[in-house]
N, C-alpha and C positions, 0 to 999 in steps of 0.2 A: 504493500500500500504506500503510495507516494506521500500522503500527508496523514497526520495523526494528531491526537490530543497529547499535549505535553503533560506528563504526570507529575513533574516537580520533585522527583526523588532526589535526595541529596545525601552525601556521605558524612562522615564524622567531622570533616572540616567545613561543612556547609557547601562543599563543592558538588555540583550536579553530577548524578550518576549516569544520566542518559548518555548513550553513545550516539552522537549526532552524525548520522550518516555512517559511512564505512571508511576504512583506511584508504581505499581506492578513490572514494568520492566523499570527502568529509563535509557534507552539508545535509541538513534535515529541515523539513517543512512542517509547520504546526498550525493548527487552528484551535483557538480556545475561547471559552465562554467565561468571562470573569464574573458574571452574575452568579454562575453556579459554583465557581471555585477560583479563589485568588491564587496568585503565584507567590509562594513564600520567599523569604530572603534566602538568596543563594548566590553562587558565583561559578563561572566556568572559564576554561582557557579559550574557548571559541569566541568569535565575534557574534553579535546578534543584532538583527534589525527587524523591526515589526511595524505594521500599519494597523491602525484601528479601523475596522470595517464597519462597526456599528457602535453608537454610544460614546462614552467618554471613559478613559482609563486614567487612574492616578499611578504614576510610576515613581518609585524611589530608587535612585542610583547614586551610590556614594553618599555624600551628605546633601544631595539636591533632591527636590521634589518637583515633579512635572505633571501637569494635567494635559493629557493628549486627547484632542477632540477627534470626532469622526473624520476620516480622510487624512489625518496627520499621522506621524509615526515617530520612531525613536531608534537611535543607534546606541548600543551599549558596548563599550570596549572590553577587552580581555581582562579577567581577574577582578572585575568590579562587583562589589556586593550590590544586588538589586532585587526588587520585588515589585509586584503590580497588583492592583485591585480595582474593582468597579468604583467609579467616582460618583455615580448617581444610583437611583433605585431602578433604573430601566435596564434594557438589554446592553450588554457590552461584549462585543466579540472582536477578536483581532487575529491576524495571522502573522507568523514570524518565520524568519530564516535564521538558523543557527549554523555557522560555518567556521571551519578552521582557517586561519590566515594563510596557510600554505596553499589553499585552493586557488587564491588569487595572487599570492606572493611568490609561489614556487620555492626554490631553495634559498638559503640565507645569503648566498653569494650572487644572487640575481639582482638586476637593477630594480625590479619590481619590489623586492623585499627591502633593499637598502634605501630606496628613494621614497617609498610609500608606506609599506607595512611597519618597518621599524620606527619611523617618526610617529606614526599613529599610536603604536603600542607604548612608546616612551612618553606619550602625552598623559598617560594615566587617566584619571577621572575626567580631565578636560577633553578626552577623546569621545566622551558621551555627547550626543547631540539630539536635541528636539527638532524634528523635521516638520516644517509647516508648508502646506500647499500654497500659502499666500506669498512665499518667497520663491522667486523663479528657480534658482539653482536647487533649492530643497524640493520643490515640486518635481524637478527632473530626477532628483535622487529617489524620490518616492515612486516615480514611474519605473525606474530601474529595479527597485525592490519588488514592485508588483509583478514586473515581467519575470524576475527570478522565481518568485513564488508560484506564479501560474505555470511556468515551465516545469518546475519540480512537481506540481500537482498533477499535471497532464502526463508527465513521464513518457513522452513520445520518443521514438528513436532519435538519438542525437541531442536529447534535452540537456545533457551535461554541458555541452558547449554553450547553449543559451543561458544556463544558470551562471556559468563561470564568467561569461561576457557581461551579463547584467550586474553581477556582484562586483566585478572589476571596475565597471564604470561608477557604481555606487561608492566604492572605496576611494576612487580617484577624486570624485567630487568632494567627499568628506575631507580628504587630505588637503586639497587645493584651497578649500574654504574654511579650514579649521582656524579657530582663534589663536593668534600668536600672543601669548601672555608674557613671554619673556622670562618666565620662571617656572620651575618645576612645581609639582604638587607640594604644598606646605608640609614640612617634616612632621608637624603635629598631627595633621590629617592622616598621613601615611602610618604614623605610629598608632593612632586610634584604630585604623582599619585592621592593622595586624593584630592588635590586642583583641578586637572584636572577633576575628577569625579564631583566635586561641580560645576565647571564652565560649563562642558558639560551638567549637569542637568539643569542649568539655560537656556542655549541655547535651549535645547530640550523642555523646558516648554514654552519658549517665542519666538520661531522661527517665529511664525506668525506675531509678532509685530516688531516695530522698535527696533533694537539692536545696542548698541555701545560697544566699547572695555571697556569704563569706567564702564558700567553696568555689563559687564561680569566679570571684575576684582573685582567689589564690591560684587558680589555673593559669592566670596571666601575670602573676606576681605583682598585682596592684592592690591598692586599698579599696575598701568597700565604696567609699565616696568616689574614687576614680572610676570604679566599675560602673556605678550608677550614671556618672557623667558620660562615659563612653556610649552606653546604651541609649541614653537620652539624645545625645548629639548625633549619633550615627543612624539609629533605626527608630527613634522616637517612642520607645516603650521601655519599661523597667525590665531588669533581668528576669524577674519572676513572671511577668506578663509574657515575655518571650518563651519561657519554659512552658507555660500553659498553652500558648499558640502552637509550639512545636509538638507537644503531646497530642493535641487535637488533630494536627495535620497528619501525624503518624497514624492515629486511630482512623482517620478518614480514609487514608490510603489502604489500610488493612480491611476496612469495611467494604471498599470498592473492589478489592482484588482477591479477597479470600471469603470462605464461607465459615470462618470461625465464629463462635458464639460472641455476642456483643459484650457480655460480661468478661469473657476471657481477654478480649481486645482491650477493654478498659484497664484491666490489671496489667497487661503486658506494656501498656503505654504510661504506666505510673500512677493510675487512679485506683486507690484502694477502696474508696467509697463510691459505689455505683450511682447513687443518687446525685452526688457531686459531679461525676462524670457526665451523667445525662444533662444536668443543668448547664455545665460548662460547654458541652457540645452544642446544645440548643442555642446558647448565647452567641457562640461563634459561628455556627452554620445555619441557624434559623429553623432547625428541625431536630428531631430525635435521631440517635444513631441508626435505628431501624429504618426510619423514613429516608434517611440519607442513603443508605445502602440500596433501597428500592429505586430511588431517583437516579443514582449513578449507573445502575444496571441499565435503566431505560435510556439514559443519555448516551452511554457507551455504544449501545446497540444502534441508536439513531445516528450517532456521529460516524460510526463505521459505514453505515449505509450511505450517508451523504458523501463521505470521502471516496467511496467506490464509484459513485455517480460522476465525480469530477475527473476520474481517470479516463 
């Protein structure tokens, strides 16, 4: 299947576990409904570009917040912590292309890598870009993104050439029009991001166990107050709120992908009190765990049928 739903699985470092494409063709194409499921905080080595096809999305990337309206899009650089959610109560759908830089840059001794990919990746968080259809060059970039996504969705003979050409033109526009700030990402922000990855790693390794803010702070060798500051400034929630969100996210994934008993999933994800698990899940997802399982089964069946129709 050429396109699919992005399941958001991440490893202990918060790094996404999805294999985006193959070693021979490192690009993957996704369509997602943010009204049904938000994208949790994560990062990956690949570059990512997406376009909002319906509604409005709120995207958090690094220490920035963006509201992306229908028809506009976003580019996220390699290694950047990011997340996305529905910005309104209405529908919110987007499609994205996640691709390794070698697809357009080739080997590291090529002119494409040295003149375009390396400067982009060295830009750090400033390599992220909100793409607006109201700005001519960004509208052109969005057109290349749409062309790449449609080629990947159709998967007709030779589509790989079309995808690579469209993504190459997208990257070229991003590099040629990138902001020249004359300075690297501030050391303090880099330090905060590294600390966040360490603390997120600890949470994701120990979420089944009892967790305290003191233990989270200790995993990055910082004080409790510094831990609280990093979480607030980077992802806008407290450490324990993130723990709760992560536990619910893991529970949701198990509900959608396994037939395990709801109570067993709750315990496995760190909830010893089932009534608290149910309340927390409803508050986060707007329905009970059992209702969520039924909804996801229906959505996955409908999504697969729609994806097959696009091929």
